GUBADO-890413 format. One record per residue: residue in one letter; residue number from 1; x, y, z of N, C-alpha, C, O in turn. Coordinates in steps of 0.02 Angstrom, whole numbers. Example, Ala and Ser with C-alpha at 12.3 -4.5 7.8 and 13.67 -1.06 7.14 Angstrom:
+---------+-----+--------+--------+--------+--------+--------+--------+--------+--------+--------+--------+--------+--------+
! residuo ! num !   n_c1 !   n_c2 !   n_c3 !  ca_c1 !  ca_c2 !  ca_c3 !   c_c1 !   c_c2 !   c_c3 !   o_c1 !   o_c2 !   o_c3 !
+---------+-----+--------+--------+--------+--------+--------+--------+--------+--------+--------+--------+--------+--------+
!       a !   1 !    660 !   -284 !    390 !    615 !   -225 !    390 !    660 !   -165 !    390 !    712 !   -166 !    423 !
!       s !   2 !    642 !   -112 !    354 !    684 !    -53 !    357 !    645 !      2 !    394 !    670 !     57 !    402 !
+---------+-----+--------+--------+--------+--------+--------+--------+--------+--------+--------+--------+--------+--------+
end
This chain:
+---------+-----+--------+--------+--------+--------+--------+--------+--------+--------+--------+--------+--------+--------+
! residuo ! num !   n_c1 !   n_c2 !   n_c3 !  ca_c1 !  ca_c2 !  ca_c3 !   c_c1 !   c_c2 !   c_c3 !   o_c1 !   o_c2 !   o_c3 !
+---------+-----+--------+--------+--------+--------+--------+--------+--------+--------+--------+--------+--------+--------+
!       m !   1 !  -5419 !   3177 !  -4622 !  -5373 !   3123 !  -4631 !  -5305 !   3152 !  -4649 !  -5298 !   3197 !  -4690 !
!       k !   2 !  -5254 !   3124 !  -4614 !  -5186 !   3146 !  -4631 !  -5137 !   3089 !  -4619 !  -5149 !   3044 !  -4578 !
!       s !   3 !  -5083 !   3093 !  -4655 !  -5030 !   3044 !  -4650 !  -4986 !   3060 !  -4590 !  -4972 !   3118 !  -4576 !
!       i !   4 !  -4963 !   3008 !  -4556 !  -4917 !   3016 !  -4500 !  -4857 !   2972 !  -4513 !  -4863 !   2911 !  -4516 !
!       a !   5 !  -4799 !   3002 !  -4521 !  -4736 !   2966 !  -4529 !  -4737 !   2913 !  -4584 !  -4699 !   2864 !  -4580 !
!       h !   6 !  -4778 !   2921 !  -4634 !  -4781 !   2877 !  -4692 !  -4798 !   2804 !  -4677 !  -4794 !   2761 !  -4720 !
!       t !   7 !  -4817 !   2790 !  -4615 !  -4837 !   2721 !  -4597 !  -4907 !   2718 !  -4569 !  -4937 !   2664 !  -4567 !
!       d !   8 !  -4933 !   2774 !  -4546 !  -4999 !   2776 !  -4514 !  -5041 !   2832 !  -4544 !  -5016 !   2879 !  -4574 !
!       i !   9 !  -5106 !   2825 !  -4535 !  -5154 !   2876 !  -4556 !  -5198 !   2893 !  -4497 !  -5226 !   2849 !  -4464 !
!       e !  10 !  -5204 !   2957 !  -4485 !  -5248 !   2980 !  -4431 !  -5316 !   2998 !  -4461 !  -5320 !   3035 !  -4510 !
!       l !  11 !  -5368 !   2971 !  -4431 !  -5437 !   2982 !  -4453 !  -5473 !   3028 !  -4404 !  -5461 !   3025 !  -4344 !
!       s !  12 !  -5518 !   3069 !  -4430 !  -5562 !   3107 !  -4387 !  -5614 !   3058 !  -4357 !  -5619 !   3001 !  -4379 !
!       a !  13 !  -5651 !   3081 !  -4308 !  -5702 !   3038 !  -4276 !  -5754 !   3016 !  -4328 !  -5776 !   2959 !  -4327 !
!       s !  14 !  -5774 !   3061 !  -4372 !  -5824 !   3044 !  -4424 !  -5796 !   2993 !  -4473 !  -5831 !   2946 !  -4491 !
!       e !  15 !  -5734 !   3003 !  -4495 !  -5703 !   2955 !  -4541 !  -5696 !   2886 !  -4508 !  -5709 !   2835 !  -4540 !
!       a !  16 !  -5676 !   2886 !  -4445 !  -5669 !   2823 !  -4408 !  -5736 !   2789 !  -4401 !  -5741 !   2728 !  -4408 !
!       e !  17 !  -5788 !   2826 !  -4386 !  -5855 !   2797 !  -4379 !  -5877 !   2763 !  -4444 !  -5905 !   2708 !  -4443 !
!       l !  18 !  -5863 !   2795 !  -4500 !  -5881 !   2765 !  -4565 !  -5838 !   2704 !  -4580 !  -5864 !   2650 !  -4594 !
!       l !  19 !  -5771 !   2713 !  -4576 !  -5725 !   2660 !  -4597 !  -5720 !   2602 !  -4549 !  -5708 !   2545 !  -4569 !
!       l !  20 !  -5727 !   2616 !  -4484 !  -5715 !   2564 !  -4434 !  -5778 !   2537 !  -4402 !  -5776 !   2490 !  -4362 !
!       n !  21 !  -5835 !   2566 !  -4420 !  -5898 !   2542 !  -4392 !  -5949 !   2526 !  -4448 !  -5969 !   2469 !  -4457 !
!       a !  22 !  -5969 !   2578 !  -4485 !  -6023 !   2569 !  -4534 !  -6004 !   2522 !  -4591 !  -6042 !   2479 !  -4610 !
!       i !  23 !  -5944 !   2532 !  -4618 !  -5923 !   2490 !  -4675 !  -5913 !   2417 !  -4654 !  -5939 !   2373 !  -4688 !
!       p !  24 !  -5876 !   2404 !  -4600 !  -5871 !   2333 !  -4579 !  -5939 !   2302 !  -4564 !  -5950 !   2244 !  -4580 !
!       n !  25 !  -5984 !   2341 !  -4534 !  -6051 !   2315 !  -4520 !  -6086 !   2292 !  -4584 !  -6117 !   2239 !  -4585 !
!       e !  26 !  -6081 !   2331 !  -4637 !  -6112 !   2312 !  -4700 !  -6081 !   2248 !  -4728 !  -6116 !   2204 !  -4753 !
!       l !  27 !  -6015 !   2244 !  -4724 !  -5981 !   2185 !  -4752 !  -5992 !   2122 !  -4710 !  -5992 !   2066 !  -4736 !
!       i !  28 !  -6001 !   2131 !  -4645 !  -6010 !   2073 !  -4601 !  -6083 !   2053 !  -4598 !  -6099 !   1993 !  -4598 !
!       n !  29 !  -6128 !   2102 !  -4594 !  -6199 !   2088 !  -4583 !  -6246 !   2107 !  -4640 !  -6303 !   2084 !  -4642 !
!       g !  30 !  -6223 !   2150 !  -4686 !  -6269 !   2178 !  -4735 !  -6278 !   2139 !  -4799 !  -6334 !   2130 !  -4822 !
!       f !  31 !  -6223 !   2116 !  -4827 !  -6227 !   2079 !  -4890 !  -6166 !   2034 !  -4895 !  -6115 !   2045 !  -4861 !
!       e !  32 !  -6171 !   1984 !  -4938 !  -6116 !   1937 !  -4947 !  -6072 !   1962 !  -5004 !  -6096 !   1977 !  -5059 !
!       l !  33 !  -6008 !   1965 !  -4992 !  -5960 !   1987 !  -5042 !  -5922 !   1926 !  -5067 !  -5888 !   1892 !  -5029 !
!       n !  34 !  -5928 !   1911 !  -5131 !  -5890 !   1856 !  -5161 !  -5816 !   1873 !  -5159 !  -5797 !   1931 !  -5166 !
!       n !  35 !  -5774 !   1823 !  -5149 !  -5702 !   1832 !  -5147 !  -5681 !   1885 !  -5096 !  -5641 !   1929 !  -5111 !
!       f !  36 !  -5710 !   1880 !  -5036 !  -5700 !   1930 !  -4984 !  -5625 !   1947 !  -4974 !  -5605 !   2005 !  -4978 !
!       e !  37 !  -5586 !   1896 !  -4960 !  -5516 !   1908 !  -4942 !  -5476 !   1938 !  -5000 !  -5435 !   1983 !  -4989 !
!       s !  38 !  -5487 !   1916 !  -5061 !  -5450 !   1944 !  -5117 !  -5474 !   2014 !  -5134 !  -5435 !   2055 !  -5158 !
!       t !  39 !  -5537 !   2029 !  -5122 !  -5564 !   2096 !  -5135 !  -5542 !   2146 !  -5082 !  -5522 !   2202 !  -5099 !
!       i !  40 !  -5546 !   2127 !  -5019 !  -5532 !   2173 !  -4964 !  -5458 !   2172 !  -4945 !  -5431 !   2223 !  -4925 !
!       g !  41 !  -5426 !   2116 !  -4952 !  -5356 !   2111 !  -4934 !  -5343 !   2079 !  -4867 !  -5286 !   2066 !  -4848 !
!       i !  42 !  -5397 !   2066 !  -4830 !  -5394 !   2032 !  -4766 !  -5457 !   1989 !  -4760 !  -5505 !   1998 !  -4797 !
!       g !  43 !  -5455 !   1942 !  -4714 !  -5513 !   1899 !  -4702 !  -5566 !   1934 !  -4660 !  -5553 !   1987 !  -4630 !
!       i !  44 !  -5624 !   1906 !  -4659 !  -5679 !   1936 !  -4621 !  -5664 !   1939 !  -4547 !  -5685 !   1987 !  -4513 !
!       d !  45 !  -5629 !   1890 !  -4520 !  -5612 !   1891 !  -4449 !  -5564 !   1948 !  -4433 !  -5568 !   1979 !  -4380 !
!       q !  46 !  -5518 !   1963 !  -4479 !  -5472 !   2019 !  -4469 !  -5510 !   2085 !  -4470 !  -5496 !   2130 !  -4431 !
!       l !  47 !  -5558 !   2091 !  -4516 !  -5599 !   2151 !  -4520 !  -5639 !   2160 !  -4455 !  -5645 !   2215 !  -4429 !
!       k !  48 !  -5667 !   2106 !  -4430 !  -5703 !   2109 !  -4367 !  -5658 !   2133 !  -4311 !  -5678 !   2173 !  -4269 !
!       s !  49 !  -5597 !   2108 !  -4309 !  -5549 !   2128 !  -4258 !  -5533 !   2202 !  -4261 !  -5531 !   2235 !  -4209 !
!       i !  50 !  -5521 !   2228 !  -4321 !  -5507 !   2300 !  -4329 !  -5566 !   2340 !  -4304 !  -5558 !   2390 !  -4269 !
!       s !  51 !  -5627 !   2319 !  -4323 !  -5687 !   2354 !  -4302 !  -5697 !   2351 !  -4226 !  -5715 !   2401 !  -4195 !
!       e !  52 !  -5685 !   2293 !  -4197 !  -5692 !   2286 !  -4124 !  -5641 !   2328 !  -4086 !  -5657 !   2356 !  -4034 !
!       n !  53 !  -5581 !   2334 !  -4113 !  -5530 !   2377 !  -4081 !  -5554 !   2450 !  -4082 !  -5541 !   2487 !  -4034 !
!       f !  54 !  -5588 !   2470 !  -4135 !  -5615 !   2537 !  -4138 !  -5666 !   2549 !  -4082 !  -5666 !   2602 !  -4051 !
!       q !  55 !  -5707 !   2499 !  -4069 !  -5757 !   2506 !  -4016 !  -5724 !   2518 !  -3948 !  -5750 !   2555 !  -3907 !
!       d !  56 !  -5666 !   2488 !  -3937 !  -5629 !   2497 !  -3875 !  -5602 !   2568 !  -3868 !  -5594 !   2593 !  -3812 !
!       f !  57 !  -5587 !   2600 !  -3924 !  -5555 !   2666 !  -3922 !  -5601 !   2722 !  -3946 !  -5577 !   2777 !  -3959 !
!       s !  58 !  -5665 !   2709 !  -3952 !  -5711 !   2757 !  -3982 !  -5721 !   2821 !  -3941 !  -5754 !   2867 !  -3965 !
!       k !  59 !  -5696 !   2824 !  -3881 !  -5703 !   2885 !  -3841 !  -5649 !   2937 !  -3859 !  -5655 !   2995 !  -3839 !
!       s !  60 !  -5599 !   2916 !  -3896 !  -5544 !   2960 !  -3916 !  -5566 !   3006 !  -3974 !  -5613 !   2990 !  -4010 !
!       n !  61 !  -5532 !   3062 !  -3982 !  -5545 !   3106 !  -4038 !  -5500 !   3092 !  -4097 !  -5513 !   3116 !  -4152 !
!       k !  62 !  -5447 !   3053 !  -4087 !  -5401 !   3037 !  -4140 !  -5398 !   2962 !  -4149 !  -5394 !   2924 !  -4100 !
!       f !  63 !  -5400 !   2940 !  -4211 !  -5398 !   2870 !  -4227 !  -5341 !   2860 !  -4277 !  -5340 !   2892 !  -4329 !
!       v !  64 !  -5295 !   2816 !  -4261 !  -5238 !   2804 !  -4304 !  -5240 !   2731 !  -4327 !  -5246 !   2685 !  -4286 !
!       v !  65 !  -5234 !   2721 !  -4392 !  -5230 !   2655 !  -4421 !  -5166 !   2650 !  -4461 !  -5144 !   2698 !  -4492 !
!       h !  66 !  -5136 !   2591 !  -4460 !  -5076 !   2578 !  -4499 !  -5096 !   2576 !  -4572 !  -5152 !   2559 !  -4589 !
!       c !  67 !  -5050 !   2593 !  -4616 !  -5065 !   2594 !  -4688 !  -5090 !   2527 !  -4713 !  -5131 !   2525 !  -4759 !
!       s !  68 !  -5065 !   2472 !  -4686 !  -5089 !   2407 !  -4708 !  -5163 !   2398 !  -4692 !  -5201 !   2371 !  -4732 !
!       e !  69 !  -5185 !   2422 !  -4633 !  -5256 !   2420 !  -4616 !  -5295 !   2469 !  -4660 !  -5350 !   2454 !  -4682 !
!       a !  70 !  -5266 !   2527 !  -4671 !  -5299 !   2578 !  -4712 !  -5312 !   2553 !  -4783 !  -5363 !   2569 !  -4812 !
!       r !  71 !  -5266 !   2515 !  -4811 !  -5276 !   2486 !  -4878 !  -5338 !   2441 !  -4878 !  -5379 !   2445 !  -4924 !
!       s !  72 !  -5343 !   2398 !  -4829 !  -5401 !   2354 !  -4824 !  -5465 !   2393 !  -4813 !  -5517 !   2376 !  -4841 !
!       l !  73 !  -5462 !   2444 !  -4771 !  -5521 !   2485 !  -4759 !  -5541 !   2524 !  -4821 !  -5601 !   2533 !  -4834 !
!       k !  74 !  -5493 !   2546 !  -4861 !  -5507 !   2579 !  -4925 !  -5542 !   2530 !  -4971 !  -5591 !   2548 !  -5003 !
!       n !  75 !  -5516 !   2469 !  -4975 !  -5547 !   2418 !  -5018 !  -5618 !   2402 !  -4994 !  -5663 !   2392 !  -5035 !
!       a !  76 !  -5627 !   2400 !  -4929 !  -5694 !   2386 !  -4900 !  -5742 !   2443 !  -4918 !  -5799 !   2430 !  -4937 !
!       l !  77 !  -5719 !   2505 !  -4912 !  -5761 !   2563 !  -4929 !  -5780 !   2560 !  -5003 !  -5839 !   2570 !  -5020 !
!       a !  78 !  -5733 !   2545 !  -5046 !  -5747 !   2541 !  -5118 !  -5799 !   2486 !  -5132 !  -5844 !   2496 !  -5172 !
!       a !  79 !  -5792 !   2429 !  -5099 !  -5839 !   2374 !  -5110 !  -5909 !   2392 !  -5088 !  -5958 !   2376 !  -5122 !
!       v !  80 !  -5915 !   2426 !  -5030 !  -5981 !   2444 !  -5005 !  -6012 !   2499 !  -5049 !  -6071 !   2497 !  -5064 !
!       l !  81 !  -5972 !   2548 !  -5069 !  -5997 !   2600 !  -5114 !  -6024 !   2568 !  -5178 !  -6078 !   2586 !  -5202 !
!       n !  82 !  -5987 !   2521 !  -5205 !  -6007 !   2487 !  -5266 !  -6071 !   2446 !  -5256 !  -6116 !   2448 !  -5298 !
!       e !  83 !  -6074 !   2410 !  -5202 !  -6132 !   2366 !  -5189 !  -6195 !   2405 !  -5175 !  -6248 !   2389 !  -5201 !
!       l !  84 !  -6191 !   2457 !  -5133 !  -6251 !   2492 !  -5111 !  -6275 !   2546 !  -5159 !  -6335 !   2558 !  -5164 !
!       g !  85 !  -6230 !   2578 !  -5194 !  -6249 !   2631 !  -5240 !  -6270 !   2694 !  -5203 !  -6271 !   2696 !  -5142 !
!       i !  86 !  -6287 !   2744 !  -5241 !  -6302 !   2810 !  -5213 !  -6363 !   2809 !  -5167 !  -6360 !   2836 !  -5112 !
!       e !  87 !  -6417 !   2779 !  -5189 !  -6479 !   2781 !  -5151 !  -6474 !   2746 !  -5084 !  -6496 !   2773 !  -5033 !
!       e !  88 !  -6446 !   2687 !  -5083 !  -6445 !   2647 !  -5022 !  -6389 !   2665 !  -4974 !  -6394 !   2652 !  -4914 !
!       f !  89 !  -6335 !   2694 !  -4999 !  -6276 !   2705 !  -4957 !  -6293 !   2746 !  -4895 !  -6277 !   2725 !  -4839 !
!       q !  90 !  -6325 !   2803 !  -4903 !  -6340 !   2845 !  -4845 !  -6390 !   2811 !  -4798 !  -6383 !   2813 !  -4737 !
!       t !  91 !  -6440 !   2779 !  -4826 !  -6490 !   2746 !  -4786 !  -6459 !   2693 !  -4741 !  -6477 !   2687 !  -4682 !
!       r !  92 !  -6413 !   2654 !  -4768 !  -6385 !   2598 !  -4731 !  -6325 !   2616 !  -4688 !  -6312 !   2583 !  -4638 !
!       t !  93 !  -6288 !   2668 !  -4707 !  -6228 !   2685 !  -4668 !  -6236 !   2749 !  -4627 !  -6201 !   2758 !  -4577 !
!       g !  94 !  -6282 !   2792 !  -4647 !  -6290 !   2856 !  -4613 !  -6243 !   2909 !  -4639 !  -6240 !   2964 !  -4611 !
!       f !  95 !  -6206 !   2895 !  -4691 !  -6158 !   2942 !  -4720 !  -6176 !   2957 !  -4792 !  -6202 !   2914 !  -4828 !
!       e !  96 !  -6161 !   3017 !  -4814 !  -6174 !   3038 !  -4883 !  -6128 !   3000 !  -4931 !  -6069 !   2990 !  -4917 !
!       h !  97 !  -6156 !   2979 !  -4987 !  -6117 !   2944 !  -5038 !  -6059 !   2987 !  -5063 !  -6003 !   2962 !  -5070 !
!       d !  98 !  -6072 !   3051 !  -5076 !  -6019 !   3096 !  -5101 !  -5963 !   3103 !  -5050 !  -5904 !   3105 !  -5069 !
!       e !  99 !  -5981 !   3107 !  -4986 !  -5931 !   3112 !  -4933 !  -5886 !   3049 !  -4933 !  -5826 !   3055 !  -4925 !
!       a ! 100 !  -5917 !   2992 !  -4941 !  -5879 !   2929 !  -4942 !  -5835 !   2924 !  -5004 !  -5779 !   2899 !  -5000 !
!       q ! 101 !  -5859 !   2949 !  -5060 !  -5819 !   2949 !  -5121 !  -5758 !   2994 !  -5113 !  -5703 !   2977 !  -5134 !
!       r ! 102 !  -5767 !   3052 !  -5082 !  -5710 !   3097 !  -5068 !  -5660 !   3063 !  -5022 !  -5599 !   3067 !  -5034 !
!       l ! 103 !  -5685 !   3031 !  -4971 !  -5641 !   2995 !  -4924 !  -5602 !   2940 !  -4960 !  -5542 !   2932 !  -4948 !
!       l ! 104 !  -5635 !   2904 !  -5004 !  -5601 !   2852 !  -5043 !  -5545 !   2882 !  -5084 !  -5490 !   2854 !  -5086 !
!       g ! 105 !  -5557 !   2938 !  -5117 !  -5506 !   2971 !  -5156 !  -5448 !   2995 !  -5113 !  -5390 !   2988 !  -5132 !
!       d ! 106 !  -5464 !   3023 !  -5055 !  -5412 !   3045 !  -5008 !  -5369 !   2987 !  -4985 !  -5307 !   2993 !  -4981 !
!       m ! 107 !  -5401 !   2932 !  -4970 !  -5364 !   2872 !  -4948 !  -5318 !   2847 !  -5003 !  -5260 !   2831 !  -4990 !
!       e ! 108 !  -5343 !   2844 !  -5064 !  -5301 !   2821 !  -5120 !  -5241 !   2866 !  -5129 !  -5185 !   2842 !  -5138 !
!       r ! 109 !  -5252 !   2932 !  -5125 !  -5197 !   2980 !  -5132 !  -5145 !   2972 !  -5077 !  -5086 !   2967 !  -5091 !
!       i ! 110 !  -5168 !   2969 !  -5015 !  -5122 !   2964 !  -4958 !  -5083 !   2898 !  -4960 !  -5023 !   2896 !  -4948 !
!       l ! 111 !  -5117 !   2844 !  -4974 !  -5084 !   2779 !  -4977 !  -5033 !   2776 !  -5033 !  -4979 !   2746 !  -5025 !
!       t ! 112 !  -5049 !   2806 !  -5090 !  -5001 !   2808 !  -5145 !  -4940 !   2849 !  -5126 !  -4883 !   2829 !  -5140 !
!       e ! 113 !  -4952 !   2908 !  -5095 !  -4897 !   2950 !  -5073 !  -4854 !   2915 !  -5020 !  -4792 !   2917 !  -5024 !
!       n ! 114 !  -4886 !   2882 !  -4972 !  -4849 !   2847 !  -4920 !  -4808 !   2789 !  -4949 !  -4753 !   2776 !  -4927 !
!       n ! 115 !  -4836 !   2755 !  -4999 !  -4800 !   2701 !  -5032 !  -4738 !   2726 !  -5067 !  -4685 !   2695 !  -5064 !
!       k ! 116 !  -4744 !   2784 !  -5101 !  -4686 !   2814 !  -5134 !  -4634 !   2836 !  -5084 !  -4574 !   2825 !  -5094 !
!       e ! 117 !  -4656 !   2866 !  -5029 !  -4609 !   2889 !  -4977 !  -4575 !   2830 !  -4943 !  -4516 !   2834 !  -4927 !
!       g ! 118 !  -4612 !   2777 !  -4933 !  -4583 !   2718 !  -4901 !  -4532 !   2683 !  -4944 !  -4489 !   2647 !  -4919 !
!       a ! 119 !  -4537 !   2692 !  -5010 !  -4492 !   2660 !  -5056 !  -4425 !   2697 !  -5061 !  -4376 !   2671 !  -5087 !
!       r ! 120 !  -4424 !   2758 !  -5036 !  -4362 !   2798 !  -5041 !  -4311 !   2778 !  -4991 !  -4257 !   2808 !  -4989 !
+---------+-----+--------+--------+--------+--------+--------+--------+--------+--------+--------+--------+--------+--------+
end
């Protein structure tokens, strides 16, 4: 994951698979999240749209999301990590819990840095 021009974030194929496929799948089909829009920052239909756009571009090796989408995806990742916990996370998403926690931290750092840079 890396920042591009302080407005976009480039994801690796693995990061994109987790953030744009596995996490939305859990939020849409896996469990009900109370206060979805206030927790994630977008509505469920918007999350579906972001995920469906990923399916259209999944043959690419580079995936770029705007920081506004990345914020919602970060919130979605945090919600799924919290809901599923260590034992269930890998079983249901196919990704290691520790790997997802590291990604969450990276996203928080990059989004904070981009926000500071954008304010200058």
